[in-house]
C-alpha positions in Angstrom: 145.3 -33.5 10.3 147.7 -36.1 8.9 146.5 -38.6 6.4 147.0 -41.4 8.9 144.3 -39.9 11.1 141.7 -40.0 8.4 138.8 -42.3 9.0 138.2 -45.3 6.8 135.6 -44.6 4.2 132.8 -47.1 3.8 132.2 -48.1 0.2 129.7 -50.7 -1.1 129.0 -51.9 -4.6 125.5 -53.0 -5.8 123.8 -53.5 -9.1 121.7 -50.9 -10.8 121.5 -53.5 -13.6 123.5 -56.7 -13.2 126.4 -56.9 -15.5 125.8 -53.5 -17.1 125.4 -50.7 -14.5 127.2 -50.7 -11.2 126.1 -48.5 -8.3 128.9 -47.3 -6.0 127.9 -46.0 -2.5 130.5 -44.0 -0.5 130.1 -42.9 3.1 132.3 -40.8 5.3 131.5 -42.0 8.9 134.1 -39.7 10.4 133.7 -36.3 12.1 135.6 -34.3 9.5 135.1 -33.6 5.8 137.7 -35.1 3.5 139.1 -34.0 0.1 139.5 -37.0 -2.3 141.3 -37.1 -5.6 138.9 -38.9 -8.0 141.6 -40.3 -10.4 141.3 -44.0 -11.0 138.1 -44.4 -9.0 134.4 -44.8 -10.0 134.0 -41.1 -9.0 136.1 -40.0 -12.0 133.8 -39.3 -15.0 134.5 -41.8 -17.7 136.9 -44.7 -17.9 140.4 -43.3 -17.7 142.0 -46.0 -15.5 141.4 -49.6 -14.6 139.9 -49.6 -11.1 138.2 -53.0 -11.4 139.2 -56.5 -12.1 136.6 -58.6 -13.8 136.8 -62.4 -14.3 134.8 -64.5 -16.6 134.6 -68.2 -15.7 137.7 -67.7 -13.5 139.9 -66.0 -16.1 140.7 -62.2 -16.1 138.9 -60.2 -18.8 141.0 -57.6 -20.6 140.4 -54.0 -19.8 139.3 -52.1 -22.9 139.0 -48.6 -21.5 141.4 -45.7 -21.8 144.6 -45.4 -19.8 145.3 -41.7 -19.3 148.8 -40.4 -18.7 148.5 -37.7 -16.2 150.3 -34.5 -15.1 149.5 -32.7 -11.9 145.9 -32.7 -10.7 143.6 -29.7 -10.9 141.2 -28.6 -8.2 138.3 -30.0 -10.3 139.9 -33.5 -9.9 139.0 -33.5 -6.2 135.7 -33.6 -4.4 134.8 -32.9 -0.8 133.0 -35.6 1.1 131.5 -34.0 4.2 131.5 -35.5 7.7 128.7 -38.1 7.8 128.0 -37.5 4.1 127.2 -40.1 1.4 127.9 -40.0 -2.3 126.6 -42.4 -5.0 127.5 -42.9 -8.7 126.2 -45.3 -11.3 128.9 -46.6 -13.7 128.3 -48.2 -17.0 130.7 -51.1 -17.5 130.3 -51.6 -21.3 132.8 -48.9 -22.4 135.6 -50.7 -20.6 134.7 -54.4 -20.6 133.2 -57.0 -23.0 130.6 -58.7 -20.9 128.6 -60.3 -23.7 129.6 -64.0 -23.2 127.3 -66.2 -21.2 128.7 -67.6 -17.9 129.8 -66.7 -14.4 131.4 -63.3 -13.8 133.2 -61.8 -10.7 133.9 -58.2 -10.3 136.6 -57.2 -7.8 137.3 -53.5 -7.1 141.0 -52.5 -7.2 141.6 -48.9 -6.3 142.7 -46.6 -3.5 142.4 -42.9 -3.1 145.6 -41.5 -4.6 145.3 -38.4 -2.5 143.1 -37.8 0.6 143.3 -35.1 3.2 141.1 -33.4 5.8 139.3 -30.2 5.0 141.3 -27.3 6.4 144.6 -29.2 6.2 145.2 -27.9 2.7 143.3 -26.8 -0.4 143.2 -28.8 -3.6 145.0 -29.4 -5.8 148.1 -30.7 -4.2 151.3 -31.5 -6.0 152.1 -35.2 -6.4 154.9 -35.1 -3.9 152.3 -34.1 -1.3 149.8 -36.9 -2.1 148.9 -39.3 0.7 147.1 -42.4 -0.4 144.1 -43.8 1.5 143.2 -47.5 1.1 139.7 -48.3 0.1 138.0 -51.6 1.1 135.1 -52.5 -1.2 133.0 -55.7 -1.6 133.1 -57.9 -4.7 130.1 -58.9 -6.8 129.2 -62.0 -8.7 126.6 -62.5 -11.4 125.7 -65.0 -14.1 124.9 -64.0 -17.6 122.5 -66.5 -19.2 
């Protein structure tokens, strides 16, 4: 199945602990399982890329996490999200952002799946020239730190 035929994945952010721990809910509403490359998403363990934009009082905060230069992906960099399946992760924001100042904050997700394909179409990993990106719509969150 070509990447264009893949369903849109539903993704929603909520707080596990406002301003500290972010809960990310992912759902595949489609009829087919999808392989997803986790690079630069909340589903990649650790902070290796900036996949969020955070503003404090209307100004962008600098990202303080790592930026990883990457070669080709390995099979372990992918995960399979089954048809109708859901996946959730909790992400700690402190390693990548200084959120200690009081005031209004806005968190805006900024990622896409760098490679996505239907189960059975191929096996991970795929070489970069075969990657097909899949956009990901996600809600923003606001909070106030006293």
